[in-house]
Rosetta silent file (secondary structure, phi, psi, omega in degrees, C-alpha in Angstrom):
SEQUENCE: MRILVCEDEILTLKTIEFVLIKEGHEVIEASDGDQGIKILQEEKVDLLITDINLPYAKGLELVRFINTQLEFRVPVIIVSGITLDETRDHALELGAIGYLTKPFDPAELLGMINSYAGVN
SCORE:     score description
SCORE:     0.000 S_00000001
   1 L     0.000  150.123  171.172    0.000    0.000    0.000 S_00000001
   2 E   -93.288  116.512 -174.192    1.019    3.651   -0.503 S_00000001
   3 E  -119.940  125.627  174.395    0.632    5.209    2.929 S_00000001
   4 E   -90.697  125.795  177.749    0.835    8.912    3.730 S_00000001
   5 E  -113.917  115.681  176.929    2.111    9.560    7.253 S_00000001
   6 E  -105.024  106.489 -175.774    1.481   13.075    8.625 S_00000001
   7 L  -153.138  130.242 -179.501    3.494   13.444   11.806 S_00000001
   8 L   -95.743  -12.228  175.840    5.570   16.322   13.155 S_00000001
   9 L   -88.019  113.377 -172.066    7.392   14.335   15.866 S_00000001
  10 H   -60.060  -38.877 -179.672   10.408   12.888   14.077 S_00000001
  11 H   -64.956  -43.728  177.914   10.805    9.865   16.386 S_00000001
  12 H   -64.845  -44.119  179.122    7.168    8.848   15.927 S_00000001
  13 H   -57.906  -48.213 -177.739    7.386    9.459   12.173 S_00000001
  14 H   -68.459  -32.910  176.564   10.509    7.316   11.811 S_00000001
  15 H   -64.795  -48.816  179.231    9.017    4.553   13.993 S_00000001
  16 H   -61.990  -45.462 -179.751    5.883    4.378   11.862 S_00000001
  17 H   -58.882  -46.641 -179.753    7.921    4.575    8.678 S_00000001
  18 H   -58.300  -47.318 -178.070   10.238    1.754    9.798 S_00000001
  19 H   -63.107  -43.285 -177.378    7.322   -0.526   10.717 S_00000001
  20 H   -69.503  -44.070  179.721    5.480    0.136    7.458 S_00000001
  21 H   -63.971  -39.061  178.049    8.500   -0.273    5.178 S_00000001
  22 H   -59.402  -31.127  179.238    9.421   -3.502    6.966 S_00000001
  23 L   -88.037    2.257  175.726    5.951   -4.791    6.047 S_00000001
  24 L    93.251    9.864  179.485    6.480   -3.845    2.385 S_00000001
  25 L   -87.098  152.693  172.794    4.462   -0.617    2.274 S_00000001
  26 E   -92.036  131.974 -176.212    5.512    2.538    0.460 S_00000001
  27 E  -114.527  132.762  171.955    5.615    5.560    2.788 S_00000001
  28 E  -114.471  129.981 -175.919    5.126    9.208    1.888 S_00000001
  29 E  -101.491  143.393  169.442    6.011   11.657    4.678 S_00000001
  30 E  -139.301  133.353 -177.238    4.422   14.968    5.600 S_00000001
  31 L   -97.154   -3.335  175.584    5.525   16.965    8.637 S_00000001
  32 L  -151.557  168.199 -175.777    2.471   19.240    8.781 S_00000001
  33 H   -66.617  -38.445  179.086   -1.176   19.302    7.768 S_00000001
  34 H   -62.580  -41.971  177.648   -0.800   21.689    4.843 S_00000001
  35 H   -63.562  -39.158  177.618    1.855   19.450    3.315 S_00000001
  36 H   -61.269  -43.966  178.474   -0.464   16.479    3.872 S_00000001
  37 H   -62.644  -43.058  179.603   -3.316   18.215    2.037 S_00000001
  38 H   -60.143  -44.148  179.366   -1.018   19.081   -0.864 S_00000001
  39 H   -64.195  -42.279  179.038    0.116   15.460   -1.171 S_00000001
  40 H   -61.753  -33.076  178.753   -3.492   14.220   -1.021 S_00000001
  41 H   -73.561  -29.874 -171.812   -4.371   16.577   -3.868 S_00000001
  42 H  -102.499  -21.650 -174.008   -1.444   15.502   -6.034 S_00000001
  43 L  -131.196  150.818  175.147   -0.920   11.815   -5.337 S_00000001
  44 L   -87.290  122.839  175.402   -3.007    8.683   -4.956 S_00000001
  45 L  -123.621  154.015 -178.408   -2.569    7.116   -1.536 S_00000001
  46 L   -92.685  -20.846 -175.129   -4.252    4.043   -0.084 S_00000001
  47 E  -160.112  146.384  173.793   -4.209    5.125    3.560 S_00000001
  48 E  -117.633  128.759  170.346   -3.464    8.152    5.733 S_00000001
  49 E  -113.650  122.142 -175.148   -1.915    7.849    9.187 S_00000001
  50 E  -140.070  149.288  168.981   -1.981   11.197   10.957 S_00000001
  51 L   -79.573  162.647  174.796   -1.455   12.858   14.283 S_00000001
  52 L   -85.515  -47.248 -176.678   -4.172   15.263   15.435 S_00000001
  53 L   -88.954   90.022  177.714   -1.900   18.057   16.632 S_00000001
  54 L  -115.071  154.228  170.530    0.025   19.060   13.532 S_00000001
  55 L   -62.826  148.105  179.130    1.368   22.457   12.515 S_00000001
  56 L    66.490 -123.820 -179.374   -0.984   24.324   10.183 S_00000001
  57 L   -67.735  132.296 -179.744   -3.926   22.075    9.250 S_00000001
  58 L   -80.998  165.348 -178.786   -4.724   19.646   12.086 S_00000001
  59 H   -56.971  -40.860  179.662   -5.277   15.918   11.653 S_00000001
  60 H   -69.659  -27.506  173.828   -9.046   16.187   11.925 S_00000001
  61 H   -66.315  -34.036  175.579   -8.974   18.882    9.241 S_00000001
  62 H   -64.319  -40.911  178.130   -7.287   16.315    7.000 S_00000001
  63 H   -62.512  -46.386  177.794  -10.150   13.897    7.677 S_00000001
  64 H   -60.629  -42.708  178.742  -12.682   16.616    6.804 S_00000001
  65 H   -57.905  -47.121  179.476  -10.711   17.509    3.673 S_00000001
  66 H   -58.771  -44.649 -175.777  -10.774   13.888    2.511 S_00000001
  67 H   -72.671  -25.491 -173.496  -14.518   13.625    3.121 S_00000001
  68 H  -113.136  -22.731 -172.210  -15.459   16.910    1.449 S_00000001
  69 H  -115.062  -26.582 -177.279  -12.822   17.766   -1.149 S_00000001
  70 L   -85.521  148.238  178.511  -11.321   14.582   -2.558 S_00000001
  71 L   -81.263  -14.538 -179.509  -12.955   12.638   -5.355 S_00000001
  72 L  -128.581  155.578 -177.292  -11.851    9.334   -3.836 S_00000001
  73 L   -85.153  132.807  173.987  -12.023    7.913   -0.324 S_00000001
  74 L  -122.095  116.556  177.534   -8.831    7.603    1.699 S_00000001
  75 L   -67.208  150.204 -174.905   -9.139    5.700    4.977 S_00000001
  76 E  -128.713  134.017  168.578   -7.548    7.377    8.003 S_00000001
  77 E  -115.245  127.080  177.666   -5.907    6.041   11.157 S_00000001
  78 E   -92.727  131.228  172.100   -5.256    8.617   13.875 S_00000001
  79 E  -123.148  109.920 -170.172   -2.156    8.195   16.058 S_00000001
  80 E  -141.507  156.041  173.866   -2.280   10.849   18.779 S_00000001
  81 L   -82.853   -6.433 -179.737   -1.162   11.730   22.264 S_00000001
  82 L   -80.497  119.931 -175.436   -4.719   12.893   23.017 S_00000001
  83 L  -102.976    3.503 -177.939   -6.359   10.265   25.194 S_00000001
  84 L   -67.497  132.693  178.158   -9.784   11.890   25.628 S_00000001
  85 H   -59.541  -36.313 -178.294  -12.697    9.640   24.676 S_00000001
  86 H   -62.691  -40.038  179.725  -14.490   12.650   23.156 S_00000001
  87 H   -67.456  -45.078  177.598  -11.604   13.292   20.758 S_00000001
  88 H   -60.200  -47.746 -178.749  -11.403    9.639   19.748 S_00000001
  89 H   -61.703  -40.474  179.288  -15.174    9.450   19.274 S_00000001
  90 H   -63.809  -43.207  178.872  -15.173   12.655   17.209 S_00000001
  91 H   -61.116  -42.868  179.911  -12.397   11.322   14.955 S_00000001
  92 H   -68.383  -37.058  176.347  -14.310    8.086   14.402 S_00000001
  93 H   -63.429  -35.406  178.574  -17.538   10.020   13.714 S_00000001
  94 H   -72.547  -14.832  176.509  -15.681   12.030   11.070 S_00000001
  95 L   122.309    0.959  176.200  -14.718    8.787    9.371 S_00000001
  96 L   -61.151  141.699  179.934  -11.390    7.632   10.807 S_00000001
  97 L   -89.725  -10.770  179.613  -11.147    3.833   10.692 S_00000001
  98 E  -164.692  158.453 -178.862   -8.958    3.656   13.789 S_00000001
  99 E  -143.793  118.928  176.528   -7.518    5.667   16.663 S_00000001
 100 E  -117.194  142.638  176.042   -4.343    4.809   18.588 S_00000001
 101 E  -101.271  144.728  177.575   -2.910    6.769   21.491 S_00000001
 102 L   -80.837  144.198   -8.573    0.810    7.415   21.890 S_00000001
 103 L   -69.899  145.888 -176.297    2.841    5.594   22.892 S_00000001
 104 L  -117.541  159.869  176.958    1.362    2.908   20.654 S_00000001
 105 L   -89.532  117.968  179.487    2.174   -0.706   19.940 S_00000001
 106 H   -54.032  -32.408  178.574    3.384   -1.031   16.324 S_00000001
 107 H   -64.635  -34.315  178.171    1.723   -4.445   16.161 S_00000001
 108 H   -68.354  -39.879  176.475   -1.615   -2.792   16.934 S_00000001
 109 H   -62.165  -47.494  178.879   -1.088   -0.299   14.104 S_00000001
 110 H   -62.200  -36.201  176.919   -0.240   -3.121   11.698 S_00000001
 111 H   -61.766  -42.209  177.040   -3.300   -5.017   12.922 S_00000001
 112 H   -63.025  -45.446 -179.496   -5.519   -2.035   12.024 S_00000001
 113 H   -62.616  -47.065 -179.363   -3.918   -1.720    8.604 S_00000001
 114 H   -65.424  -36.553  177.403   -4.213   -5.449    7.904 S_00000001
 115 H   -63.488  -44.318  178.257   -7.805   -5.514    9.132 S_00000001
 116 H   -62.987  -42.722 -175.974   -8.671   -2.659    6.771 S_00000001
 117 H   -79.946   -5.567  179.901   -6.839   -4.333    3.886 S_00000001
 118 L    78.177   23.579  179.357   -8.473   -7.700    4.605 S_00000001
 119 L   -99.000  135.167  178.853   -5.184   -9.397    5.516 S_00000001
 120 L  -106.893    0.000    0.000   -5.186  -11.904    8.369 S_00000001
């Protein structure tokens, strides 16, 4: 899969990237929300993994952008340090397919991706 990862914390970004590449996925990086929106407009991606608290456009703004501006659906997994149930519920209501809180278990992230992709 081609996966866009929008994350401004370099350690988290590199951890996600390492895990995804190890599983054979192609990773496109964005360090802020505006860059993420630009990539979504210009490139076809199969999945977006994003933090909520990004510089410029926030992660939930990316979810809204996908739902209202893109011609094709891109599933979203949120990986965030925000542990509030209300935030998680709001992200899922907006259309995110999963929500993980930091620190997260890479196996859990891969499980979400594989579940979405129909891989057991």
